[in-house]
Structure formats: structure tokens, C-alpha cells
C-alpha angles and dihedrals in degrees: 000000000000091000092049092051091053088063092059124080117258107257093204114096116241091230138014096200124054109249093210099048103017091232131129117272099239100144130075120214111212093195097052096029093227142108117260138177130242093263091054090062091060098058121002097034102026092121095042129095110250141158139185113276091233090060104038099038096072091051093048090046091051091048091052092048090051090049090053094051096083090048091050090050090049090050090052089051090049091053091048091051091046090053092048091046091052090049093049090046091055091047090049092052090048091048090048091052091046091049093049091051091047092050092047092048092048094050092043088054091048090049089050091050093047091048090049090050091048092055091045092050092047092049092049094045092048090051092050093045088054090051091051092044090055088056089055091049093049093050092046089052093050092047089051090054092047092049092049092052092050093045092050093051093044092052092046093050092046090050092051093050091059091078118048098206094051092044092053093050096053104022092108091053090047092051089049091052091048092051092047092053091046091054089047090051089059089064095050121103102235098162115109113257110262111218113198121218112276108241108193115211118193137180120239104250093207111092095192108095095020117231138176129237114292139159118284096250094049092047092050093053093047092046094049092047090051091049094048091048091052092048092050090056090056092062095052 
């Protein structure tokens, strides 16, 4: 404020008494914009427009006050706008905090749902892997039994063929055993176990909005689209 006041003219007169005539300065000269005394009006300012200070000052004061009225009205408007701006600013900050909390809650909920789905998928996949693994184990066990039967017969036949006399006496029985085992081999399942891809199907744990069972990838895309749609409505 001090700097602004320095830009305005000093309202105090430089002198109260006329230096030339030693009389009080009670008259205002409109032409020269200065205070003069009664003797000054006779000579130096006889052709100028002047008036006693006591008469012209109230009119000038009133004129200045009227000139200030628009500025005072503008200042009142400024204060009103400042008050509204402060109120809107506070509401904006509150809305920002509310929106941040809503976003955090929504993403925390989505993380919880995704984690729940992850555990569900892992549990389902482990169970199905165990089912398929048991099929491997069963087939391995059967193949081991088959191999043992064949190996036992092969070793017995090879042992019998080491002695001609013994081989001739039982060769028909040996051939019959071999044929029996060959026919039995035709019934064995010797194809490797084919394990199909495990396609995990889960149910969306969120009941709002409701949804049916769908594959994990499809559910993830629908859930993310639903979340992004909801978030976009919060910014409008």
C-alpha cells in the first residue's frame, strides 16, 4: 500500500499562507489548480475561474465520491466472486478426495476379486492336474505289469531252450503260453495317455452386475470394461 500511495498526489497544500501577500489561501483557482488568496484574484488570477474553498470543496468532494462508486461496486463484486471461488475450491478439494477414495476402493475391490479368482483357478487347475496325473500313474503301473509278464515268459523260454531234451518235451506248452500272452497283449492299452489341455472355467465372484460362468480371459475383459465404464462416470 505504501508504494501505491506514492503514485498519488499529496493532498496537503504546500503552504497555508500566500507568500506574496501574506494572506490565508482560502480561494481555489480552477485554471491553475492551486490555492490562492484574495489579493491574488485581483492581479495574477483576475481572468481565471476561482471560488472560495468552503463553497467548491463540497461539490468536488461529492464528484469524487460519485466517481468512486463504480469502483466500490466492482470491489463488492470481486469480494463476492472471491467468496464463491473459495467455496467452489473447497468443494473441489472435497470432491477430489472423495473421488480418490472411490477409485482406491474400487481398485482394492478389483484386486481382491482378481486374487480370489486366481486362488480359485489355481485350486481347480491343481485338482485337474492331479486327476490327469493319476491317469499317468495308472497306465505306468499297468505297463509295468505287462512288461513283467512278458519278461518272465521270455526268460523262462530262453532258459528252456538251453537244453534240447527239455525244450522238445515242453515246446508245445511253451508255444501255447506264448500264443496266450500274445492274444492277451492285443487287449492291452499300449497307446500313450493323451492329456487334453486344462481349460479352467470360473464364476465371477462379484454379484453386481450378475454374470454367468465364463472363461478366465473373457471374464477379465468384461470386468475391466465394467470397471473403466464405472470410473468414467465418476469424472462427468
